[in-house]
Short mmCIF file of the C-alpha atoms (twelve columns), coordinates in Angstrom:
data_MODEL
# 
_entry.id   MODEL 
# 
loop_
_atom_site.group_PDB 
_atom_site.id 
_atom_site.type_symbol 
_atom_site.label_atom_id 
_atom_site.label_alt_id 
_atom_site.label_comp_id 
_atom_site.label_asym_id 
_atom_site.label_seq_id 
_atom_site.Cartn_x 
_atom_site.Cartn_y 
_atom_site.Cartn_z 
_atom_site.pdbx_PDB_model_num 
ATOM 1   C CA . MET A 1   25.480  41.362  -47.399 1 
ATOM 2   C CA . THR A 2   26.840  38.054  -46.192 1 
ATOM 3   C CA . PRO A 3   24.140  35.710  -44.938 1 
ATOM 4   C CA . ALA A 4   24.389  34.437  -41.389 1 
ATOM 5   C CA . PRO A 5   25.831  30.961  -41.087 1 
ATOM 6   C CA . ALA A 6   23.311  28.175  -40.810 1 
ATOM 7   C CA . SER A 7   22.679  26.597  -37.458 1 
ATOM 8   C CA . LYS A 8   24.819  23.568  -36.814 1 
ATOM 9   C CA . GLU A 9   21.539  21.679  -36.360 1 
ATOM 10  C CA . HIS A 10  20.106  22.731  -39.721 1 
ATOM 11  C CA . VAL A 11  19.630  20.072  -42.346 1 
ATOM 12  C CA . ASP A 12  17.089  19.949  -45.144 1 
ATOM 13  C CA . LEU A 13  14.773  17.232  -43.851 1 
ATOM 14  C CA . ARG A 14  11.260  16.509  -45.083 1 
ATOM 15  C CA . ILE A 15  8.616   14.113  -43.842 1 
ATOM 16  C CA . CYS A 16  5.765   12.065  -45.258 1 
ATOM 17  C CA . ARG A 17  3.178   11.243  -42.596 1 
ATOM 18  C CA . ARG A 18  1.370   8.636   -44.623 1 
ATOM 19  C CA . ARG A 19  4.501   6.479   -44.961 1 
ATOM 20  C CA . ARG A 20  6.217   7.726   -41.754 1 
ATOM 21  C CA . VAL A 21  9.265   8.604   -43.863 1 
ATOM 22  C CA . VAL A 22  11.941  11.238  -43.187 1 
ATOM 23  C CA . ALA A 23  14.018  12.264  -46.210 1 
ATOM 24  C CA . ALA A 24  17.185  14.296  -46.845 1 
ATOM 25  C CA . GLY A 25  18.133  14.771  -50.484 1 
ATOM 26  C CA . ASP A 26  17.966  11.375  -52.147 1 
ATOM 27  C CA . ARG A 27  18.199  9.487   -48.848 1 
ATOM 28  C CA . GLU A 28  15.244  8.544   -46.703 1 
ATOM 29  C CA . THR A 29  14.392  6.359   -43.732 1 
ATOM 30  C CA . ARG A 30  11.090  4.955   -42.556 1 
ATOM 31  C CA . LEU A 31  10.597  5.445   -38.822 1 
ATOM 32  C CA . PRO A 32  8.777   3.135   -36.402 1 
ATOM 33  C CA . ASP A 33  5.525   4.610   -35.137 1 
ATOM 34  C CA . LEU A 34  6.872   5.624   -31.708 1 
ATOM 35  C CA . SER A 35  9.959   7.285   -33.207 1 
ATOM 36  C CA . PHE A 36  7.818   9.173   -35.698 1 
ATOM 37  C CA . ARG A 37  5.499   10.469  -32.962 1 
ATOM 38  C CA . LEU A 38  8.499   11.574  -30.916 1 
ATOM 39  C CA . LEU A 39  10.037  13.431  -33.857 1 
ATOM 40  C CA . LEU A 40  6.787   15.252  -34.614 1 
ATOM 41  C CA . LEU A 41  6.338   16.305  -31.002 1 
ATOM 42  C CA . LEU A 42  9.901   17.588  -30.586 1 
ATOM 43  C CA . THR A 43  9.961   19.522  -33.853 1 
ATOM 44  C CA . GLU A 44  6.611   21.127  -33.069 1 
ATOM 45  C CA . ARG A 45  8.091   22.605  -29.884 1 
ATOM 46  C CA . ALA A 46  11.570  23.381  -31.246 1 
ATOM 47  C CA . PRO A 47  13.719  24.927  -29.973 1 
ATOM 48  C CA . GLU A 48  11.945  24.572  -26.588 1 
ATOM 49  C CA . HIS A 49  12.207  21.268  -24.736 1 
ATOM 50  C CA . VAL A 50  9.320   18.849  -24.166 1 
ATOM 51  C CA . ALA A 51  8.871   17.516  -20.626 1 
ATOM 52  C CA . TYR A 52  9.174   13.806  -19.884 1 
ATOM 53  C CA . ALA A 53  5.543   13.523  -18.769 1 
ATOM 54  C CA . GLU A 54  4.220   15.015  -21.995 1 
ATOM 55  C CA . ILE A 55  6.436   12.757  -24.101 1 
ATOM 56  C CA . GLU A 56  5.005   9.766   -22.218 1 
ATOM 57  C CA . GLN A 57  1.463   10.922  -22.810 1 
ATOM 58  C CA . VAL A 58  1.740   11.826  -26.512 1 
ATOM 59  C CA . VAL A 59  4.196   9.169   -27.717 1 
ATOM 60  C CA . TRP A 60  3.325   6.112   -25.610 1 
ATOM 61  C CA . GLY A 61  -0.004  6.998   -24.076 1 
ATOM 62  C CA . ALA A 62  1.367   5.237   -21.009 1 
ATOM 63  C CA . ALA A 63  3.954   5.691   -18.287 1 
ATOM 64  C CA . VAL A 64  7.457   4.502   -19.196 1 
ATOM 65  C CA . THR A 65  10.822  4.757   -17.484 1 
ATOM 66  C CA . ARG A 66  13.602  7.134   -18.434 1 
ATOM 67  C CA . ASP A 67  15.591  4.188   -19.739 1 
ATOM 68  C CA . THR A 68  12.830  3.297   -22.189 1 
ATOM 69  C CA . MET A 69  12.631  6.916   -23.321 1 
ATOM 70  C CA . LYS A 70  16.405  7.084   -23.685 1 
ATOM 71  C CA . GLN A 71  16.413  3.958   -25.849 1 
ATOM 72  C CA . ARG A 72  13.712  5.439   -28.093 1 
ATOM 73  C CA . VAL A 73  15.674  8.695   -28.461 1 
ATOM 74  C CA . LYS A 74  18.784  6.714   -29.396 1 
ATOM 75  C CA . LEU A 75  16.867  4.797   -32.062 1 
ATOM 76  C CA . LEU A 76  15.540  8.071   -33.468 1 
ATOM 77  C CA . ARG A 77  19.016  9.652   -33.465 1 
ATOM 78  C CA . ASP A 78  20.463  6.644   -35.278 1 
ATOM 79  C CA . SER A 79  17.740  6.832   -37.925 1 
ATOM 80  C CA . LEU A 80  18.291  10.551  -38.477 1 
ATOM 81  C CA . THR A 81  22.083  10.335  -38.656 1 
ATOM 82  C CA . SER A 82  21.744  7.608   -41.285 1 
ATOM 83  C CA . ILE A 83  20.342  10.251  -43.663 1 
ATOM 84  C CA . GLY A 84  22.735  13.048  -42.720 1 
ATOM 85  C CA . ALA A 85  21.329  14.710  -39.584 1 
ATOM 86  C CA . PRO A 86  23.805  15.816  -36.868 1 
ATOM 87  C CA . ASP A 87  24.744  13.279  -34.196 1 
ATOM 88  C CA . ARG A 88  23.147  15.408  -31.480 1 
ATOM 89  C CA . ALA A 89  20.021  16.338  -33.409 1 
ATOM 90  C CA . ILE A 90  17.971  15.267  -30.385 1 
ATOM 91  C CA . GLU A 91  19.340  16.690  -27.135 1 
ATOM 92  C CA . SER A 92  18.655  15.771  -23.537 1 
ATOM 93  C CA . VAL A 93  17.692  18.600  -21.174 1 
ATOM 94  C CA . ARG A 94  18.887  17.491  -17.758 1 
ATOM 95  C CA . ASN A 95  16.064  16.431  -15.416 1 
ATOM 96  C CA . ALA A 96  13.508  18.005  -17.724 1 
ATOM 97  C CA . GLY A 97  13.020  16.296  -21.092 1 
ATOM 98  C CA . TYR A 98  14.306  16.435  -24.679 1 
ATOM 99  C CA . ARG A 99  14.616  19.092  -27.363 1 
ATOM 100 C CA . THR A 100 15.706  19.567  -30.981 1 
ATOM 101 C CA . GLU A 101 16.577  22.448  -33.290 1 
ATOM 102 C CA . LEU A 102 15.805  20.452  -36.401 1 
ATOM 103 C CA . ARG A 103 13.681  22.181  -39.014 1 
ATOM 104 C CA . ILE A 104 11.658  19.845  -41.178 1 
ATOM 105 C CA . GLY A 105 9.457   20.448  -44.189 1 
ATOM 106 C CA . ILE A 106 6.614   18.360  -45.597 1 
ATOM 107 C CA . LEU A 107 7.265   15.794  -48.307 1 
ATOM 108 C CA . GLY A 108 4.771   15.421  -51.150 1 
ATOM 109 C CA . PRO A 109 1.122   16.544  -51.261 1 
ATOM 110 C CA . GLU A 110 0.888   16.972  -47.488 1 
ATOM 111 C CA . ALA A 111 2.758   20.277  -47.783 1 
ATOM 112 C CA . SER A 112 -0.504  22.101  -48.289 1 
ATOM 113 C CA . ARG A 113 -1.931  21.092  -44.915 1 
ATOM 114 C CA . ARG A 114 -2.122  23.726  -42.213 1 
ATOM 115 C CA . SER A 115 -0.349  23.537  -38.846 1 
ATOM 116 C CA . PRO A 116 1.120   20.074  -39.490 1 
ATOM 117 C CA . TRP A 117 3.044   19.768  -36.235 1 
ATOM 118 C CA . ARG A 118 0.312   20.912  -33.867 1 
ATOM 119 C CA . LEU A 119 -2.292  18.885  -35.744 1 
ATOM 120 C CA . THR A 120 -0.283  15.671  -35.591 1 
ATOM 121 C CA . ALA A 121 0.677   16.006  -31.931 1 
ATOM 122 C CA . GLY A 122 -2.893  16.930  -31.067 1 
ATOM 123 C CA . LEU A 123 -4.292  13.950  -32.935 1 
ATOM 124 C CA . ALA A 124 -1.835  11.654  -31.182 1 
ATOM 125 C CA . LEU A 125 -2.985  12.947  -27.802 1 
ATOM 126 C CA . VAL A 126 -6.669  12.679  -28.739 1 
ATOM 127 C CA . ALA A 127 -6.115  9.130   -29.991 1 
ATOM 128 C CA . THR A 128 -4.471  8.229   -26.689 1 
ATOM 129 C CA . ILE A 129 -7.335  9.686   -24.657 1 
ATOM 130 C CA . VAL A 130 -9.971  8.010   -26.818 1 
ATOM 131 C CA . ALA A 131 -8.193  4.660   -26.564 1 
ATOM 132 C CA . ALA A 132 -7.924  5.057   -22.802 1 
ATOM 133 C CA . SER A 133 -11.598 5.976   -22.524 1 
ATOM 134 C CA . ILE A 134 -12.565 2.874   -24.493 1 
ATOM 135 C CA . PHE A 135 -10.390 0.795   -22.182 1 
ATOM 136 C CA . TRP A 136 -11.458 2.216   -18.840 1 
ATOM 137 C CA . GLY A 137 -15.123 2.274   -19.772 1 
ATOM 138 C CA . ARG A 138 -15.290 -1.442  -20.516 1 
ATOM 139 C CA . PHE A 139 -15.021 -2.725  -16.963 1 
ATOM 140 C CA . PRO A 140 -18.298 -2.967  -15.066 1 
ATOM 141 C CA . ALA A 141 -18.579 -2.274  -11.379 1 
ATOM 142 C CA . GLY A 142 -19.510 -5.225  -9.228  1 
ATOM 143 C CA . SER A 143 -17.771 -8.490  -8.507  1 
ATOM 144 C CA . THR A 144 -16.364 -9.251  -11.983 1 
ATOM 145 C CA . PRO A 145 -12.566 -9.474  -11.680 1 
ATOM 146 C CA . VAL A 146 -10.129 -7.829  -14.061 1 
ATOM 147 C CA . THR A 147 -8.681  -10.641 -16.186 1 
ATOM 148 C CA . ILE A 148 -5.169  -10.431 -17.637 1 
ATOM 149 C CA . ALA A 149 -3.813  -12.917 -20.187 1 
ATOM 150 C CA . VAL A 150 -0.020  -13.185 -19.961 1 
ATOM 151 C CA . GLU A 151 1.477   -14.123 -23.325 1 
ATOM 152 C CA . SER A 152 4.955   -14.623 -24.724 1 
ATOM 153 C CA . GLY A 153 6.249   -15.067 -28.234 1 
ATOM 154 C CA . GLY A 154 8.004   -18.200 -29.418 1 
ATOM 155 C CA . VAL A 155 11.482  -19.092 -28.210 1 
ATOM 156 C CA . THR A 156 14.127  -16.924 -29.886 1 
ATOM 157 C CA . PRO A 157 17.081  -18.849 -31.404 1 
ATOM 158 C CA . GLY A 158 19.927  -18.911 -28.910 1 
ATOM 159 C CA . ILE A 159 17.607  -18.427 -25.907 1 
ATOM 160 C CA . ASP A 160 16.935  -21.296 -23.510 1 
ATOM 161 C CA . GLY A 161 13.266  -22.308 -23.760 1 
ATOM 162 C CA . THR A 162 13.013  -23.139 -20.069 1 
ATOM 163 C CA . ASP A 163 14.362  -19.731 -19.110 1 
ATOM 164 C CA . TRP A 164 11.899  -17.982 -21.437 1 
ATOM 165 C CA . SER A 165 8.988   -19.932 -19.942 1 
ATOM 166 C CA . GLY A 166 10.286  -18.994 -16.499 1 
ATOM 167 C CA . ALA A 167 10.061  -15.296 -17.357 1 
ATOM 168 C CA . ARG A 168 6.409   -15.682 -18.336 1 
ATOM 169 C CA . ALA A 169 5.705   -17.705 -15.186 1 
ATOM 170 C CA . ALA A 170 7.307   -14.981 -13.037 1 
ATOM 171 C CA . LEU A 171 5.065   -12.323 -14.579 1 
ATOM 172 C CA . VAL A 172 2.008   -14.540 -14.046 1 
ATOM 173 C CA . ARG A 173 2.999   -15.007 -10.406 1 
ATOM 174 C CA . ASP A 174 3.506   -11.294 -9.687  1 
ATOM 175 C CA . LEU A 175 0.303   -10.205 -11.419 1 
ATOM 176 C CA . SER A 176 -1.641  -12.951 -9.622  1 
ATOM 177 C CA . LYS A 177 -0.770  -11.400 -6.265  1 
ATOM 178 C CA . ILE A 178 -2.804  -8.295  -7.076  1 
ATOM 179 C CA . GLU A 179 -6.150  -8.510  -5.338  1 
ATOM 180 C CA . GLY A 180 -9.197  -8.670  -7.604  1 
ATOM 181 C CA . VAL A 181 -7.188  -9.798  -10.637 1 
ATOM 182 C CA . ARG A 182 -7.499  -13.124 -12.452 1 
ATOM 183 C CA . VAL A 183 -4.459  -14.099 -14.535 1 
ATOM 184 C CA . LEU A 184 -4.413  -16.504 -17.485 1 
ATOM 185 C CA . ASP A 185 -1.151  -18.116 -18.617 1 
ATOM 186 C CA . ARG A 186 -0.873  -18.123 -22.423 1 
ATOM 187 C CA . PRO A 187 2.366   -19.577 -23.850 1 
ATOM 188 C CA . ALA A 188 1.881   -17.927 -27.269 1 
ATOM 189 C CA . LEU A 189 0.876   -14.535 -28.630 1 
ATOM 190 C CA . SER A 190 -2.681  -14.296 -29.957 1 
ATOM 191 C CA . GLY A 191 -4.761  -11.686 -31.714 1 
ATOM 192 C CA . SER A 192 -7.247  -11.476 -28.851 1 
ATOM 193 C CA . ASP A 193 -8.595  -13.439 -25.916 1 
ATOM 194 C CA . ALA A 194 -12.330 -13.567 -25.306 1 
ATOM 195 C CA . GLN A 195 -11.737 -14.368 -21.629 1 
ATOM 196 C CA . ALA A 196 -9.399  -11.437 -20.925 1 
ATOM 197 C CA . ASN A 197 -9.789  -7.696  -20.466 1 
ATOM 198 C CA . LEU A 198 -6.052  -7.048  -20.679 1 
ATOM 199 C CA . ARG A 199 -3.016  -8.725  -22.187 1 
ATOM 200 C CA . ALA A 200 0.486   -8.583  -20.751 1 
ATOM 201 C CA . THR A 201 2.908   -9.535  -23.522 1 
ATOM 202 C CA . LEU A 202 6.553   -10.545 -23.334 1 
ATOM 203 C CA . ALA A 203 8.890   -10.356 -26.332 1 
ATOM 204 C CA . LEU A 204 12.626  -10.271 -26.994 1 
ATOM 205 C CA . VAL A 205 13.944  -7.445  -29.184 1 
ATOM 206 C CA . PRO A 206 17.404  -7.993  -30.753 1 
ATOM 207 C CA . THR A 207 20.029  -5.266  -30.298 1 
ATOM 208 C CA . SER A 208 23.671  -4.914  -31.334 1 
ATOM 209 C CA . THR A 209 24.766  -6.299  -27.950 1 
ATOM 210 C CA . GLY A 210 22.132  -8.964  -27.283 1 
ATOM 211 C CA . PHE A 211 18.442  -8.734  -26.475 1 
ATOM 212 C CA . ARG A 212 16.075  -6.452  -24.604 1 
ATOM 213 C CA . LEU A 213 12.986  -7.750  -22.830 1 
ATOM 214 C CA . SER A 214 9.904   -5.853  -24.020 1 
ATOM 215 C CA . VAL A 215 6.806   -6.004  -21.785 1 
ATOM 216 C CA . GLN A 216 3.457   -4.337  -22.516 1 
ATOM 217 C CA . LEU A 217 0.070   -4.106  -20.830 1 
ATOM 218 C CA . VAL A 218 -2.536  -3.815  -23.593 1 
ATOM 219 C CA . ASP A 219 -6.314  -3.441  -23.642 1 
ATOM 220 C CA . ASP A 220 -7.462  -6.511  -25.540 1 
ATOM 221 C CA . GLN A 221 -10.292 -4.795  -27.410 1 
ATOM 222 C CA . SER A 222 -9.068  -1.303  -28.272 1 
ATOM 223 C CA . ARG A 223 -5.348  -2.260  -28.455 1 
ATOM 224 C CA . ALA A 224 -4.532  0.767   -26.285 1 
ATOM 225 C CA . VAL A 225 -1.070  0.328   -24.713 1 
ATOM 226 C CA . LEU A 226 -1.580  1.189   -21.056 1 
ATOM 227 C CA . TYR A 227 1.997   0.633   -19.937 1 
ATOM 228 C CA . ALA A 228 5.107   -0.409  -21.838 1 
ATOM 229 C CA . GLU A 229 8.681   -1.017  -20.792 1 
ATOM 230 C CA . ASN A 230 11.833  -2.732  -21.975 1 
ATOM 231 C CA . TYR A 231 14.803  -4.026  -20.016 1 
ATOM 232 C CA . GLU A 232 18.186  -5.527  -20.732 1 
ATOM 233 C CA . TYR A 233 17.640  -9.285  -20.969 1 
ATOM 234 C CA . ARG A 234 19.945  -11.520 -18.968 1 
ATOM 235 C CA . PRO A 235 19.007  -15.219 -18.909 1 
ATOM 236 C CA . GLY A 236 17.848  -16.208 -15.441 1 
ATOM 237 C CA . ASP A 237 17.947  -12.602 -14.219 1 
ATOM 238 C CA . TYR A 238 14.530  -11.163 -15.017 1 
ATOM 239 C CA . GLU A 239 12.780  -11.154 -11.620 1 
ATOM 240 C CA . ARG A 240 13.659  -7.564  -10.746 1 
ATOM 241 C CA . ALA A 241 12.673  -6.263  -14.181 1 
ATOM 242 C CA . LEU A 242 9.270   -7.934  -14.061 1 
ATOM 243 C CA . ARG A 243 8.603   -6.692  -10.527 1 
ATOM 244 C CA . HIS A 244 9.392   -3.192  -11.771 1 
ATOM 245 C CA . PHE A 245 6.906   -3.632  -14.617 1 
ATOM 246 C CA . VAL A 246 4.121   -4.797  -12.300 1 
ATOM 247 C CA . ASN A 247 4.969   -1.959  -9.903  1 
ATOM 248 C CA . ASN A 248 4.375   0.647   -12.608 1 
ATOM 249 C CA . ALA A 249 1.398   -1.104  -14.196 1 
ATOM 250 C CA . TYR A 250 -0.291  -1.629  -10.827 1 
ATOM 251 C CA . PRO A 251 -1.904  1.817   -10.312 1 
ATOM 252 C CA . GLY A 252 -3.824  1.459   -13.563 1 
ATOM 253 C CA . ILE A 253 -4.961  -2.057  -12.694 1 
ATOM 254 C CA . ALA A 254 -5.847  -1.084  -9.117  1 
ATOM 255 C CA . ALA A 255 -7.961  1.829   -10.329 1 
ATOM 256 C CA . LEU A 256 -10.179 -0.756  -12.063 1 
ATOM 257 C CA . SER A 257 -10.956 -2.567  -8.819  1 
ATOM 258 C CA . PRO A 258 -14.637 -3.618  -8.913  1 
ATOM 259 C CA . GLU A 259 -14.749 -2.900  -5.180  1 
ATOM 260 C CA . LEU A 260 -14.569 0.848   -5.891  1 
ATOM 261 C CA . GLY A 261 -17.731 0.897   -8.014  1 
ATOM 262 C CA . LYS A 262 -18.673 4.473   -8.931  1 
ATOM 263 C CA . ALA A 263 -15.657 5.775   -7.002  1 
ATOM 264 C CA . GLY A 264 -13.281 4.080   -9.456  1 
ATOM 265 C CA . PHE A 265 -11.546 5.156   -12.636 1 
ATOM 266 C CA . GLY A 266 -14.009 3.584   -15.047 1 
ATOM 267 C CA . GLN A 267 -16.859 5.847   -13.932 1 
ATOM 268 C CA . GLN A 268 -15.016 9.111   -14.651 1 
ATOM 269 C CA . ASP A 269 -15.284 11.167  -17.841 1 
ATOM 270 C CA . VAL A 270 -12.493 11.380  -20.410 1 
ATOM 271 C CA . ALA A 271 -11.061 14.692  -19.148 1 
ATOM 272 C CA . VAL A 272 -10.760 13.403  -15.581 1 
ATOM 273 C CA . ARG A 273 -9.169  10.143  -16.713 1 
ATOM 274 C CA . SER A 274 -6.655  12.033  -18.830 1 
ATOM 275 C CA . SER A 275 -5.721  14.346  -15.946 1 
ATOM 276 C CA . TYR A 276 -5.337  11.388  -13.589 1 
ATOM 277 C CA . LEU A 277 -2.989  9.557   -15.984 1 
ATOM 278 C CA . ARG A 278 -0.911  12.709  -16.403 1 
ATOM 279 C CA . ALA A 279 -0.703  13.201  -12.629 1 
ATOM 280 C CA . LEU A 280 0.354   9.578   -12.228 1 
ATOM 281 C CA . ALA A 281 3.173   10.037  -14.752 1 
ATOM 282 C CA . LEU A 282 4.313   13.233  -13.009 1 
ATOM 283 C CA . TRP A 283 4.315   11.546  -9.580  1 
ATOM 284 C CA . ARG A 284 6.491   8.694   -10.856 1 
ATOM 285 C CA . THR A 285 9.381   11.065  -11.644 1 
ATOM 286 C CA . GLY A 286 9.733   12.069  -7.987  1 
ATOM 287 C CA . GLU A 287 11.066  15.487  -9.046  1 
ATOM 288 C CA . LEU A 288 9.944   18.584  -7.128  1 
ATOM 289 C CA . ARG A 289 8.580   20.385  -10.168 1 
ATOM 290 C CA . SER A 290 6.673   17.315  -11.313 1 
ATOM 291 C CA . LEU A 291 5.254   16.599  -7.859  1 
ATOM 292 C CA . ASN A 292 4.003   20.169  -7.549  1 
ATOM 293 C CA . ALA A 293 2.395   19.945  -10.990 1 
ATOM 294 C CA . ALA A 294 0.756   16.645  -10.030 1 
ATOM 295 C CA . ARG A 295 -0.484  18.199  -6.792  1 
ATOM 296 C CA . ARG A 296 -2.174  21.057  -8.666  1 
ATOM 297 C CA . LEU A 297 -3.859  18.660  -11.084 1 
ATOM 298 C CA . LEU A 298 -5.079  16.383  -8.321  1 
ATOM 299 C CA . GLU A 299 -6.308  19.173  -6.060  1 
ATOM 300 C CA . THR A 300 -8.497  20.423  -8.895  1 
ATOM 301 C CA . MET A 301 -9.653  16.891  -9.627  1 
ATOM 302 C CA . THR A 302 -10.548 16.015  -6.046  1 
ATOM 303 C CA . THR A 303 -12.434 19.302  -5.688  1 
ATOM 304 C CA . THR A 304 -14.554 18.696  -8.787  1 
ATOM 305 C CA . ARG A 305 -14.737 14.896  -8.297  1 
ATOM 306 C CA . PRO A 306 -14.640 14.328  -4.520  1 
ATOM 307 C CA . GLY A 307 -15.860 10.756  -4.946  1 
ATOM 308 C CA . PHE A 308 -12.983 9.721   -7.242  1 
ATOM 309 C CA . LEU A 309 -10.974 7.743   -4.683  1 
ATOM 310 C CA . PRO A 310 -7.855  6.800   -6.718  1 
ATOM 311 C CA . ALA A 311 -7.239  10.543  -7.219  1 
ATOM 312 C CA . ALA A 312 -7.607  11.162  -3.479  1 
ATOM 313 C CA . SER A 313 -5.085  8.405   -2.770  1 
ATOM 314 C CA . LEU A 314 -2.627  9.702   -5.359  1 
ATOM 315 C CA . LEU A 315 -2.882  13.270  -4.024  1 
ATOM 316 C CA . ALA A 316 -2.114  12.013  -0.519  1 
ATOM 317 C CA . ARG A 317 0.896   10.100  -1.865  1 
ATOM 318 C CA . VAL A 318 2.145   13.184  -3.734  1 
ATOM 319 C CA . LYS A 319 1.930   15.258  -0.535  1 
ATOM 320 C CA . ALA A 320 3.772   12.581  1.424   1 
ATOM 321 C CA . ASP A 321 6.535   12.425  -1.188  1 
ATOM 322 C CA . LEU A 322 6.921   16.211  -1.161  1 
ATOM 323 C CA . VAL A 323 7.798   15.866  2.525   1 
ATOM 324 C CA . LEU A 324 9.864   12.689  2.179   1 
ATOM 325 C CA . ARG A 325 11.848  13.651  -0.915  1 
ATOM 326 C CA . HIS A 326 11.988  17.435  -0.743  1 
ATOM 327 C CA . GLY A 327 11.505  18.446  2.904   1 
ATOM 328 C CA . ALA A 328 8.141   20.184  2.518   1 
ATOM 329 C CA . ASP A 329 6.074   21.250  5.544   1 
ATOM 330 C CA . THR A 330 5.018   18.207  7.588   1 
ATOM 331 C CA . GLN A 331 1.464   19.558  7.594   1 
ATOM 332 C CA . LEU A 332 1.217   18.001  4.125   1 
ATOM 333 C CA . ALA A 333 2.134   14.623  5.602   1 
ATOM 334 C CA . ARG A 334 -0.533  14.993  8.288   1 
ATOM 335 C CA . GLU A 335 -3.134  15.805  5.632   1 
ATOM 336 C CA . ALA A 336 -1.985  12.796  3.590   1 
ATOM 337 C CA . ALA A 337 -2.174  10.440  6.580   1 
ATOM 338 C CA . LEU A 338 -5.694  11.590  7.447   1 
ATOM 339 C CA . VAL A 339 -6.985  10.946  3.912   1 
ATOM 340 C CA . ALA A 340 -5.141  7.634   3.522   1 
ATOM 341 C CA . ASP A 341 -6.363  6.388   6.890   1 
ATOM 342 C CA . ARG A 342 -9.980  7.023   5.887   1 
ATOM 343 C CA . LEU A 343 -9.467  5.259   2.543   1 
ATOM 344 C CA . VAL A 344 -7.950  2.198   4.225   1 
ATOM 345 C CA . GLU A 345 -10.765 2.108   6.766   1 
ATOM 346 C CA . ALA A 346 -13.347 2.104   3.971   1 
ATOM 347 C CA . TYR A 347 -11.444 -0.236  1.604   1 
ATOM 348 C CA . PRO A 348 -8.947  -2.315  3.625   1 
ATOM 349 C CA . GLY A 349 -8.367  -4.743  0.754   1 
ATOM 350 C CA . ILE A 350 -6.993  -2.222  -1.754  1 
ATOM 351 C CA . GLY A 351 -3.211  -2.311  -1.490  1 
ATOM 352 C CA . ASP A 352 -2.753  1.017   -3.252  1 
ATOM 353 C CA . PHE A 353 -4.523  2.825   -0.407  1 
ATOM 354 C CA . ARG A 354 -2.476  0.946   2.193   1 
ATOM 355 C CA . PHE A 355 0.733   1.858   0.335   1 
ATOM 356 C CA . THR A 356 -0.278  5.539   0.383   1 
ATOM 357 C CA . LEU A 357 -0.877  5.333   4.137   1 
ATOM 358 C CA . ALA A 358 2.577   3.817   4.616   1 
ATOM 359 C CA . ARG A 359 4.202   6.657   2.634   1 
ATOM 360 C CA . ALA A 360 2.317   9.231   4.718   1 
ATOM 361 C CA . LYS A 361 3.464   7.622   7.973   1 
ATOM 362 C CA . MET A 362 7.047   7.547   6.712   1 
ATOM 363 C CA . ALA A 363 6.792   11.282  5.982   1 
ATOM 364 C CA . LEU A 364 5.657   11.772  9.601   1 
ATOM 365 C CA . GLY A 365 8.636   9.802   10.882  1 
ATOM 366 C CA . GLN A 366 6.457   6.869   11.971  1 
ATOM 367 C CA . ARG A 367 8.709   4.262   10.375  1 
ATOM 368 C CA . ARG A 368 7.623   1.253   12.437  1 
ATOM 369 C CA . GLU A 369 3.921   1.911   11.846  1 
ATOM 370 C CA . ALA A 370 4.676   2.489   8.159   1 
ATOM 371 C CA . LEU A 371 6.412   -0.887  8.004   1 
ATOM 372 C CA . ASN A 372 3.285   -2.635  9.274   1 
ATOM 373 C CA . ASP A 373 1.161   -1.006  6.562   1 
ATOM 374 C CA . MET A 374 3.791   -1.721  3.914   1 
ATOM 375 C CA . ARG A 375 3.782   -5.410  4.853   1 
ATOM 376 C CA . ILE A 376 0.003   -5.531  4.473   1 
ATOM 377 C CA . ALA A 377 0.251   -3.775  1.102   1 
ATOM 378 C CA . GLN A 378 2.866   -6.326  0.038   1 
ATOM 379 C CA . GLN A 379 0.272   -9.100  0.253   1 
ATOM 380 C CA . THR A 380 -1.336  -7.786  -2.943  1 
ATOM 381 C CA . MET A 381 1.574   -5.686  -4.237  1 
ATOM 382 C CA . PRO A 382 4.611   -8.005  -4.426  1 
ATOM 383 C CA . PHE A 383 6.845   -5.298  -5.857  1 
ATOM 384 C CA . VAL A 384 6.920   -3.308  -2.589  1 
ATOM 385 C CA . ALA A 385 9.207   -6.001  -1.169  1 
ATOM 386 C CA . ARG A 386 12.210  -3.701  -1.646  1 
ATOM 387 C CA . ASP A 387 10.470  -0.915  0.288   1 
ATOM 388 C CA . VAL A 388 9.741   -3.373  3.085   1 
ATOM 389 C CA . GLN A 389 13.341  -4.589  3.154   1 
ATOM 390 C CA . ALA A 390 14.711  -1.032  3.170   1 
ATOM 391 C CA . LEU A 391 12.494  -0.077  6.109   1 
ATOM 392 C CA . GLU A 392 13.450  -3.249  7.978   1 
ATOM 393 C CA . ARG A 393 17.161  -2.503  7.506   1 
ATOM 394 C CA . GLU A 394 16.683  1.097   8.640   1 
ATOM 395 C CA . LEU A 395 14.820  0.096   11.800  1 
ATOM 396 C CA . LEU A 396 17.327  -2.665  12.550  1 
ATOM 397 C CA . SER A 397 20.275  -0.284  12.251  1 
ATOM 398 C CA . LYS A 398 18.622  2.184   14.645  1 
ATOM 399 C CA . SER A 399 17.989  -0.549  17.211  1 
ATOM 400 C CA . ASP A 400 21.637  -1.685  17.230  1 
ATOM 401 C CA . PRO A 401 23.607  -0.509  20.292  1 
# 
């Protein structure tokens, strides 16, 4: 009987977790930590795909953009093809995630361990949750501000020193506009900073075509990476990239607001924190399936934790976006506006709540009122400037004869 032909994706690969090595025959490659986590997660689920939100949670433990994920997948593909894997060993599933059909064995003494894929992915997720719990639990309620040290590495050869300092200064400026946050300017990377709760680090990563700007928000004590991103680096053209970073890092920082006290993120248990972070990642995609999943998570959360205000705000924003982006029943927008209005009344200084109210009013067609709230939110959230400008242009065009 003739055996069936092997899958085009089949190659005899083996891994060693201790050294983060993938081997094929007499060739092997050592993977960076993020690439190794991604490979383990994808092969555990093969041939099914893994959703973007889960990849974020297990691999980064933070929200990242699709571009960052795409770059990581490319690095992993390049590493695998260098030892004989097919060019398309890691495949993109349109608007859903990534998948692989690779089959990988265990290299060395680890072969005797049970359930290697599920164990490793599970440990990665647990490590992320534990790191997050250490981070969120460190900030006391009261008047103590969240302190962020902004640091950058030394000047890279071929890069103008003034321009590099300007990038750090721009990040300091944008973070400083967040209410309740104190920002320290640190021109060099350090192991830790006794004065800071968080560190925002800037670094240049060389590529075959130039450099990419890597930015991370890190808990100074636990080293948990709360948000990470990288962008194409163009000298003198980094303002938009850094605003995008602050935009995506903001919800996590805002949830720490001392003004919220027991209603804030730091007072919730690990399971609630984990669910909130997952819902936040799902909301960022803007996709219908993801928004519905986020809505289910948040409805459960706000039922069991009615005093957890960041979750109430995020649920209202999800409902508003279901109407705005996908034409859902406007009753959702009315519910969102009611919740957001109460949050703003109780905490007028928290820009995140004001931003949610603006989204709800937009979903109700109240563009001019939404613009007023968006402008107020912009006072502590500089990155909503584009939203403000878009609304201004829309209203101006409608007022033209």
